[in-house]
N, C-alpha and C positions, 0 to 999 in steps of 0.2 A: 352586269348584275349590280343592282343598287344595294348599298349597305342596309342592313336591318337597323331599326332604331337602336341607338346607343352602342353601335358596334365600333365606332371610331374611338381613338384614344381619349382618355379623360384629360381635361385641361384646367389648370389653375391660372386665372387671370389676375395678376398682381396690379392693383390700380383698376380693379374691375368696375368701379362706378365713375371713373373719370371720363373725360371727353372722348378719348380713344377707346378705353376699355369697355364702357357700358354698351355701346352699339356692337362692339366686337363680341361681347358675351351673347347677345341675341343672335348674331351671325353664326357663332360656333354652335349654339343650340340648334339652329336651323339645319346644320350639317350633321346632326345626331351625335355630337360630342356630349359627354357628361361634363358640365361646366360648373366651376366654383369661382365666384367673384370674391377676391380678397380686397378689403379696404379698411381704412382706419375707423369707420363707424358704420352702423346699420341703418342710418336714418333715410337713406334712399332705397326704395323697394322696387324691384323688377316686377313687371306685369306677370311674367311666367314664374310660377312657384318651382319650376324644374331647375332654375338656376340657384344652386346652393350658395350659401354665404359663409364667410369666415372673417373674423377680425384680424387685421395684420397691419402693424406699423413697421415699415421696412427699416426705419431709422432706429428702432429700438433693438439694440444688439444684446439686450439682456433677456429678451423673450425666447424661451426654449419650448413653447407649447408645440406639440406635433402638428404639422400641417396635414390637410386631407391628402390621401394618396392621389397622385397624378403623374402620368408619364411625360406630359408636356406642360410647360409654363410659358405664359406670355407676360412679359414684364413691361408695364406702361407707367414708369415713375413720373410723379408730379414733382418736377424740380423747380420749386418756388424760390427757395433760398439756398442755392447750391453750395455756397461757401460754409454753411452751417451743418451740412450733413456729415455723419461719421464716415470716414473713408473705408471702414471695415464692414459697412452694412451689406455690401454685395457678397462678401465671403460668408458672412453669417447667414444670409438668406439662402445661398446656394447649398450650404451644408444642411440646412433644414429641408430644402427641396430634395436634395439627394436622399435624405433619410425617408422622404415620402415616396420615393420611387422615380424621381425625375430622370429622363433620358435625353430630352431635347428642350431647348429654350429659345424664345424669340424675344429680342430686346428692341423696343421702339426707341431708337436714337433720333437724331435730327440732322438734316443737311447742313445746319449751321456749324457743324464741326469743321467745315471747310473754311469758315470765316464769315464775315458779314458784308464785306465789299467784294463781291464775287464777280469774276469775269471768265469768259471762255468756257471750255468744255470741262465739266466736273464728272470724272469717273470714280469708281471705287478705289482706284489706285492713286488718285490725286492726293497730294500731301494734305493731311488735316492740319489746319492752323487756325483754331478758333480764336476770335477776338472778343468774345463775350463770356461771362461766367457761366451762362447757360450752355453754350456750346462746349466750353472747357469741361464742365461737369459730366456731360454726356460722353465726351471722348475719354475721360478718365474711367468711366464705367465700362466703356468698350475695352480698354486695356485690361481691366480687372477680369472681365468676362473671358478674354482670350487666355489669360493666365490660369484662372480657376477652372474654366471649362475643359482645357486640355488636361490638367492634372486629374480632374474627376472623370474624364472619358465621356464628357457630354457633347452633344451636337448643338452648336450655338449658331444662330443666325441673327446678325445685327441689321436692323432696317433703318437706314438713314432717310427719314421721312421729310417730305416737303410740307408746306402749310396745308393742313387738313381742312377740307370744307365738306360739310354734310350735316344731316340731322343728328340730334343728340337727345336720347330718351329722357335725360334728366335736366334739360336746358332750363326749365321753369324754376328749378330748385337750386340753381347755382348762383354763387356770388361772383365767381370768375367765369365768364363765358368766352367762347371762341371769338376770334376777331371777325369772322364772317357773320356770326349772330349779332355782334356789336354793331357792325355796319348796317345790317338790315334793321336793327332796332332804331338806329338814328334816322334812317330813311322813313320808317313808318311813324315814328313819334315826332320828329323835329322837321320832317320834310327837307332835311339837309344832311349830307354826309360830309363831316369835317375831318379831313385827313391830317394826321400829325406829321407824316413823312412827305418828302418831295414827290411830285406827280410821277416822275419816271422811276421811282423805286421799284426794282424788279421783284417779282414773286412767282414761284412755281407753285401751282395749286393742285393738290391731290384730292380728288373726289373720294368720298368714303366708299362708293361703289367700286371704284378702281382699286382702292386699298385692299378691300376684301377679296376681289378677284385675284390680285397678285399674291396674296397670302396663301391662297388655296394650294398651289403646287408645293409650297414649302411645308405646309401641314401634312401633305399626303406622301411626301417622298420618304424613302427608307432612311432610317436613322443610321448615321455613321459616327462611331465613337471618336471623340477628339477632333471632330471637324469644327472649324471656325470660319464663317463666311460673312461678308458684308455685301449688302444690296442697297442700291439707291431706289427709293420709292417716290415716284412723282409723276406728273403728267408729261405729255410729249412736247409741251411748249411752255415758254416763260412769258408772263404778261407783266403788267405794271399795276401799281396800286390805283392809279387813276382809271385805268380800263376796267378794273374790278369794280370800283365804286360806280362808274358809269353804267356797268351791267346791272348792278343792284338797283340803281336809281330808275333805270328803264323798267326793270321787273316790277318794282313797287308801283310805279306810275301806271303800268298796264293793269295792275291788280285793283287799284282804287281810283284811277283816273285823275289823280292830283300830281302836279309836277314835283320833282325832287331835285334840288341843286347839289352840286358837288363843289366843295371848297378845299383848297390845299395851300400850303405855304409856297412862297415864290421860289423859283429855281433858276439859276443862271446857266448851269451846265447839266445836261442830261446824264443820268447814271448809265453805265454800260450794262448790257444784258448778259446773262449767263445761260448755259444750257446744262441742265441736270441729266446726265446720261443714264437711261434706264434700260439699256440694251441687255444687261445681264439678267434682270428679272423678266424682261420681255421674252427672252429666249426660253424661259421655263413656263411662263404664264400665257404667252400669246397675247393678242390684242384683247383689250377689255373695254367696256363702256367708259367713256371719259367725257361726259356731258356736264359741264359746269352749270349751265342754266337749269337743267333738271335738278341738280343738287341744291342750287340756291332757292329754287321753288319750294323744296322740302323745308329748308331753313325758314323761308318766309311763312310757310304754313304754321310752323312751330311758334314763331314770334306772334303772328296774328292770334293764334289760339291762346297764347300766354297773356296777351293784352285783354282778350275777352274774359279769361278767367279772373284776371285782376279786377276788371270792371265789375264783374258779378260779385266778387267778394266785397268791394267797396260800397256796393249798393245795399248790402244786407245789414 
């Protein structure tokens, strides 16, 4: 029997207008959740008026404004300057969420908590040893979640996510865009993709479709007080930056019939590949659609539409 409209738990998406959160809000709404997007400003507007909005700056630990009632929270923090964040923001946020009725939370972390020069099999039990401030900040947040979640009796799921590839409803309005959008922009605008990293640099690419597929069983499972679990979220294979760039170049060339070249710095030794093990989430979610080309085509559609809109504005 299918759920009636809005019979699923209410969800507060922290970072709800970001690259991860915006599309996630639309996905949650399609599942009949009551969705509230929390962000630092209201200048980005969702197409659906059913997505509620609330202003929230997670780094402001003096803000005590009551948050909308929600039994679930999805936390997608934008960690731009990790060393400048107040280490107490997570505790302050969770106290406010608990007052709003929170029972379970999902934190979007990163696979880069394992380090940046990765080799071999990476499971959830692999020792986290971040070598970047970005990965270190996420790992610190994970530790805080484990501590606070247990004390508050919350059900916490940490999602160590690979590089996300997929459409973004607010792409045209962003100053900072995803790396996939950036590569597609170069291909369409410059007829060249210029890589900053060596050609063999490994990447695990998570399509947005697979991300949402894998999140569903976690959203639907019964809440267990004090549970803290970590899940790797990624695709079943690791590729390289050059292969991704070549895939995008071929895609753009098929679209408009003009060649696109790929440039990269010289490399004397190839980087080793790693494998992000997703057995744990796969045991819950089963196989899901993992078509990188389909996802890149959606990104290309957004970029082409964005260029068309810019040209129309410049002609007026």
